[in-house]
Biotite code that builds the C-alpha atoms (Angstrom):
import biotite.structure as struc

atoms = struc.array([
    struc.Atom([-34.802, -13.454, 50.162], chain_id="A", res_id=1, res_name="MET", atom_name="CA", element="C"),
    struc.Atom([-34.007, -16.514, 48.183], chain_id="A", res_id=2, res_name="ASN", atom_name="CA", element="C"),
    struc.Atom([-34.496, -20.239, 48.878], chain_id="A", res_id=3, res_name="ILE", atom_name="CA", element="C"),
    struc.Atom([-31.606, -22.506, 49.411], chain_id="A", res_id=4, res_name="ASP", atom_name="CA", element="C"),
    struc.Atom([-30.316, -23.435, 45.846], chain_id="A", res_id=5, res_name="GLY", atom_name="CA", element="C"),
    struc.Atom([-28.208, -26.312, 47.268], chain_id="A", res_id=6, res_name="ASP", atom_name="CA", element="C"),
    struc.Atom([-31.119, -27.919, 49.190], chain_id="A", res_id=7, res_name="ALA", atom_name="CA", element="C"),
    struc.Atom([-31.869, -31.512, 48.233], chain_id="A", res_id=8, res_name="PRO", atom_name="CA", element="C"),
    struc.Atom([-35.635, -30.606, 47.852], chain_id="A", res_id=9, res_name="VAL", atom_name="CA", element="C"),
    struc.Atom([-36.933, -27.491, 46.089], chain_id="A", res_id=10, res_name="GLN", atom_name="CA", element="C"),
    struc.Atom([-40.368, -26.632, 44.947], chain_id="A", res_id=11, res_name="VAL", atom_name="CA", element="C"),
    struc.Atom([-41.346, -23.849, 42.580], chain_id="A", res_id=12, res_name="ARG", atom_name="CA", element="C"),
    struc.Atom([-44.843, -22.889, 41.314], chain_id="A", res_id=13, res_name="ALA", atom_name="CA", element="C"),
    struc.Atom([-46.304, -19.948, 39.479], chain_id="A", res_id=14, res_name="GLU", atom_name="CA", element="C"),
    struc.Atom([-49.778, -18.835, 38.493], chain_id="A", res_id=15, res_name="THR", atom_name="CA", element="C"),
    struc.Atom([-51.638, -15.804, 37.448], chain_id="A", res_id=16, res_name="THR", atom_name="CA", element="C"),
    struc.Atom([-54.610, -14.576, 39.549], chain_id="A", res_id=17, res_name="ILE", atom_name="CA", element="C"),
    struc.Atom([-57.306, -12.182, 38.237], chain_id="A", res_id=18, res_name="ASP", atom_name="CA", element="C"),
    struc.Atom([-56.943, -9.719, 41.185], chain_id="A", res_id=19, res_name="ALA", atom_name="CA", element="C"),
    struc.Atom([-54.508, -6.859, 41.799], chain_id="A", res_id=20, res_name="PRO", atom_name="CA", element="C"),
    struc.Atom([-51.399, -7.631, 43.921], chain_id="A", res_id=21, res_name="PRO", atom_name="CA", element="C"),
    struc.Atom([-52.747, -5.752, 46.951], chain_id="A", res_id=22, res_name="GLU", atom_name="CA", element="C"),
    struc.Atom([-55.803, -8.100, 47.078], chain_id="A", res_id=23, res_name="VAL", atom_name="CA", element="C"),
    struc.Atom([-53.680, -11.140, 46.684], chain_id="A", res_id=24, res_name="VAL", atom_name="CA", element="C"),
    struc.Atom([-51.187, -9.804, 49.348], chain_id="A", res_id=25, res_name="TRP", atom_name="CA", element="C"),
    struc.Atom([-54.096, -9.248, 51.885], chain_id="A", res_id=26, res_name="ASP", atom_name="CA", element="C"),
    struc.Atom([-55.050, -12.959, 51.520], chain_id="A", res_id=27, res_name="ILE", atom_name="CA", element="C"),
    struc.Atom([-51.361, -14.182, 51.919], chain_id="A", res_id=28, res_name="LEU", atom_name="CA", element="C"),
    struc.Atom([-50.847, -11.833, 54.886], chain_id="A", res_id=29, res_name="ALA", atom_name="CA", element="C"),
    struc.Atom([-53.900, -13.021, 56.809], chain_id="A", res_id=30, res_name="ALA", atom_name="CA", element="C"),
    struc.Atom([-51.911, -15.965, 58.214], chain_id="A", res_id=31, res_name="VAL", atom_name="CA", element="C"),
    struc.Atom([-54.757, -16.956, 60.642], chain_id="A", res_id=32, res_name="ASP", atom_name="CA", element="C"),
    struc.Atom([-56.933, -17.689, 57.568], chain_id="A", res_id=33, res_name="ARG", atom_name="CA", element="C"),
    struc.Atom([-54.401, -19.792, 55.554], chain_id="A", res_id=34, res_name="TRP", atom_name="CA", element="C"),
    struc.Atom([-56.502, -22.961, 56.156], chain_id="A", res_id=35, res_name="SER", atom_name="CA", element="C"),
    struc.Atom([-59.456, -21.373, 54.352], chain_id="A", res_id=36, res_name="THR", atom_name="CA", element="C"),
    struc.Atom([-57.590, -21.421, 50.973], chain_id="A", res_id=37, res_name="TRP", atom_name="CA", element="C"),
    struc.Atom([-54.742, -23.947, 51.444], chain_id="A", res_id=38, res_name="ASN", atom_name="CA", element="C"),
    struc.Atom([-56.054, -27.498, 52.002], chain_id="A", res_id=39, res_name="PRO", atom_name="CA", element="C"),
    struc.Atom([-52.672, -28.542, 53.293], chain_id="A", res_id=40, res_name="GLU", atom_name="CA", element="C"),
    struc.Atom([-52.781, -26.186, 56.273], chain_id="A", res_id=41, res_name="VAL", atom_name="CA", element="C"),
    struc.Atom([-54.946, -27.399, 59.171], chain_id="A", res_id=42, res_name="ALA", atom_name="CA", element="C"),
    struc.Atom([-54.384, -24.247, 61.222], chain_id="A", res_id=43, res_name="ARG", atom_name="CA", element="C"),
    struc.Atom([-52.127, -21.227, 61.387], chain_id="A", res_id=44, res_name="ALA", atom_name="CA", element="C"),
    struc.Atom([-51.524, -18.483, 63.941], chain_id="A", res_id=45, res_name="HIS", atom_name="CA", element="C"),
    struc.Atom([-49.512, -15.279, 63.647], chain_id="A", res_id=46, res_name="LEU", atom_name="CA", element="C"),
    struc.Atom([-48.050, -14.145, 66.961], chain_id="A", res_id=47, res_name="ASP", atom_name="CA", element="C"),
    struc.Atom([-48.277, -10.340, 66.778], chain_id="A", res_id=48, res_name="GLY", atom_name="CA", element="C"),
    struc.Atom([-48.199, -8.135, 63.655], chain_id="A", res_id=49, res_name="PRO", atom_name="CA", element="C"),
    struc.Atom([-46.923, -9.351, 60.310], chain_id="A", res_id=50, res_name="LEU", atom_name="CA", element="C"),
    struc.Atom([-43.274, -8.193, 60.525], chain_id="A", res_id=51, res_name="SER", atom_name="CA", element="C"),
    struc.Atom([-39.685, -9.699, 60.200], chain_id="A", res_id=52, res_name="PRO", atom_name="CA", element="C"),
    struc.Atom([-39.051, -11.856, 63.328], chain_id="A", res_id=53, res_name="GLY", atom_name="CA", element="C"),
    struc.Atom([-42.745, -12.602, 64.082], chain_id="A", res_id=54, res_name="ALA", atom_name="CA", element="C"),
    struc.Atom([-43.564, -16.236, 64.817], chain_id="A", res_id=55, res_name="SER", atom_name="CA", element="C"),
    struc.Atom([-46.095, -18.341, 62.746], chain_id="A", res_id=56, res_name="ILE", atom_name="CA", element="C"),
    struc.Atom([-47.390, -21.438, 64.537], chain_id="A", res_id=57, res_name="ARG", atom_name="CA", element="C"),
    struc.Atom([-49.107, -23.832, 62.113], chain_id="A", res_id=58, res_name="TRP", atom_name="CA", element="C"),
    struc.Atom([-49.875, -27.394, 61.304], chain_id="A", res_id=59, res_name="LYS", atom_name="CA", element="C"),
    struc.Atom([-49.661, -28.874, 57.729], chain_id="A", res_id=60, res_name="ALA", atom_name="CA", element="C"),
    struc.Atom([-50.214, -32.704, 57.481], chain_id="A", res_id=61, res_name="GLY", atom_name="CA", element="C"),
    struc.Atom([-48.629, -34.386, 60.436], chain_id="A", res_id=62, res_name="ARG", atom_name="CA", element="C"),
    struc.Atom([-46.056, -31.571, 60.968], chain_id="A", res_id=63, res_name="ALA", atom_name="CA", element="C"),
    struc.Atom([-46.438, -28.855, 63.627], chain_id="A", res_id=64, res_name="SER", atom_name="CA", element="C"),
    struc.Atom([-44.264, -25.990, 62.464], chain_id="A", res_id=65, res_name="ILE", atom_name="CA", element="C"),
    struc.Atom([-43.010, -22.743, 64.111], chain_id="A", res_id=66, res_name="THR", atom_name="CA", element="C"),
    struc.Atom([-41.778, -20.438, 61.471], chain_id="A", res_id=67, res_name="SER", atom_name="CA", element="C"),
    struc.Atom([-40.154, -16.987, 61.661], chain_id="A", res_id=68, res_name="SER", atom_name="CA", element="C"),
    struc.Atom([-41.233, -14.251, 59.246], chain_id="A", res_id=69, res_name="VAL", atom_name="CA", element="C"),
    struc.Atom([-38.200, -13.181, 57.230], chain_id="A", res_id=70, res_name="ALA", atom_name="CA", element="C"),
    struc.Atom([-39.377, -10.703, 54.654], chain_id="A", res_id=71, res_name="THR", atom_name="CA", element="C"),
    struc.Atom([-42.475, -8.474, 54.471], chain_id="A", res_id=72, res_name="VAL", atom_name="CA", element="C"),
    struc.Atom([-42.586, -6.121, 51.438], chain_id="A", res_id=73, res_name="VAL", atom_name="CA", element="C"),
    struc.Atom([-46.200, -5.226, 50.765], chain_id="A", res_id=74, res_name="ARG", atom_name="CA", element="C"),
    struc.Atom([-47.503, -6.066, 48.064], chain_id="A", res_id=75, res_name="PRO", atom_name="CA", element="C"),
    struc.Atom([-44.572, -7.860, 46.464], chain_id="A", res_id=76, res_name="SER", atom_name="CA", element="C"),
    struc.Atom([-42.692, -10.316, 48.764], chain_id="A", res_id=77, res_name="GLU", atom_name="CA", element="C"),
    struc.Atom([-43.550, -12.441, 51.831], chain_id="A", res_id=78, res_name="LEU", atom_name="CA", element="C"),
    struc.Atom([-41.050, -14.969, 53.137], chain_id="A", res_id=79, res_name="ALA", atom_name="CA", element="C"),
    struc.Atom([-40.593, -17.169, 56.244], chain_id="A", res_id=80, res_name="TRP", atom_name="CA", element="C"),
    struc.Atom([-38.197, -19.816, 57.529], chain_id="A", res_id=81, res_name="THR", atom_name="CA", element="C"),
    struc.Atom([-38.929, -22.727, 59.756], chain_id="A", res_id=82, res_name="GLY", atom_name="CA", element="C"),
    struc.Atom([-37.854, -26.048, 61.244], chain_id="A", res_id=83, res_name="ARG", atom_name="CA", element="C"),
    struc.Atom([-39.810, -29.266, 61.622], chain_id="A", res_id=84, res_name="THR", atom_name="CA", element="C"),
    struc.Atom([-38.922, -32.879, 61.795], chain_id="A", res_id=85, res_name="LEU", atom_name="CA", element="C"),
    struc.Atom([-35.180, -31.858, 61.787], chain_id="A", res_id=86, res_name="GLY", atom_name="CA", element="C"),
    struc.Atom([-35.575, -30.013, 58.388], chain_id="A", res_id=87, res_name="LEU", atom_name="CA", element="C"),
    struc.Atom([-34.871, -26.318, 57.744], chain_id="A", res_id=88, res_name="HIS", atom_name="CA", element="C"),
    struc.Atom([-37.364, -24.770, 55.298], chain_id="A", res_id=89, res_name="ALA", atom_name="CA", element="C"),
    struc.Atom([-37.371, -21.389, 53.444], chain_id="A", res_id=90, res_name="VAL", atom_name="CA", element="C"),
    struc.Atom([-40.529, -20.247, 51.661], chain_id="A", res_id=91, res_name="HIS", atom_name="CA", element="C"),
    struc.Atom([-40.865, -17.164, 49.473], chain_id="A", res_id=92, res_name="VAL", atom_name="CA", element="C"),
    struc.Atom([-43.960, -15.771, 47.812], chain_id="A", res_id=93, res_name="TRP", atom_name="CA", element="C"),
    struc.Atom([-43.321, -13.089, 45.137], chain_id="A", res_id=94, res_name="ARG", atom_name="CA", element="C"),
    struc.Atom([-46.195, -11.095, 43.602], chain_id="A", res_id=95, res_name="LEU", atom_name="CA", element="C"),
    struc.Atom([-46.016, -8.998, 40.450], chain_id="A", res_id=96, res_name="ASP", atom_name="CA", element="C"),
    struc.Atom([-48.681, -7.014, 38.516], chain_id="A", res_id=97, res_name="ALA", atom_name="CA", element="C"),
    struc.Atom([-49.126, -8.988, 35.314], chain_id="A", res_id=98, res_name="HIS", atom_name="CA", element="C"),
    struc.Atom([-51.789, -8.562, 32.516], chain_id="A", res_id=99, res_name="GLU", atom_name="CA", element="C"),
    struc.Atom([-54.395, -6.923, 34.735], chain_id="A", res_id=100, res_name="GLY", atom_name="CA", element="C"),
    struc.Atom([-53.902, -9.412, 37.529], chain_id="A", res_id=101, res_name="GLY", atom_name="CA", element="C"),
    struc.Atom([-51.108, -10.810, 39.648], chain_id="A", res_id=102, res_name="THR", atom_name="CA", element="C"),
    struc.Atom([-48.378, -13.312, 38.844], chain_id="A", res_id=103, res_name="ARG", atom_name="CA", element="C"),
    struc.Atom([-47.650, -15.111, 42.060], chain_id="A", res_id=104, res_name="ILE", atom_name="CA", element="C"),
    struc.Atom([-44.521, -17.226, 42.328], chain_id="A", res_id=105, res_name="ARG", atom_name="CA", element="C"),
    struc.Atom([-44.007, -19.557, 45.251], chain_id="A", res_id=106, res_name="SER", atom_name="CA", element="C"),
    struc.Atom([-40.575, -21.171, 46.015], chain_id="A", res_id=107, res_name="GLU", atom_name="CA", element="C"),
    struc.Atom([-39.501, -23.408, 48.871], chain_id="A", res_id=108, res_name="GLU", atom_name="CA", element="C"),
    struc.Atom([-36.464, -25.321, 49.856], chain_id="A", res_id=109, res_name="SER", atom_name="CA", element="C"),
])
């Protein structure tokens, strides 16, 4: 899945983590624990198993968001789409084994 390349707002970030992709994946896939490692997330809840079409209900800042899981490819890609405040968002995390750890790329539009 790709973000919307025509969107007026796009954010990309990349870093390398000293852990294998499977370990990083397990942290990303534990949606109910997002608030423990992402200070922007006040709470998050995955309705059902992590699979395409599952709902994620979460709060970030003032926004309450309901997202739909779009892509689940363990341990390399996790993506969701969502709407809040009249905006449509797409977020994609990509993980690659890199120099003994994991390169993680995050993109959102």
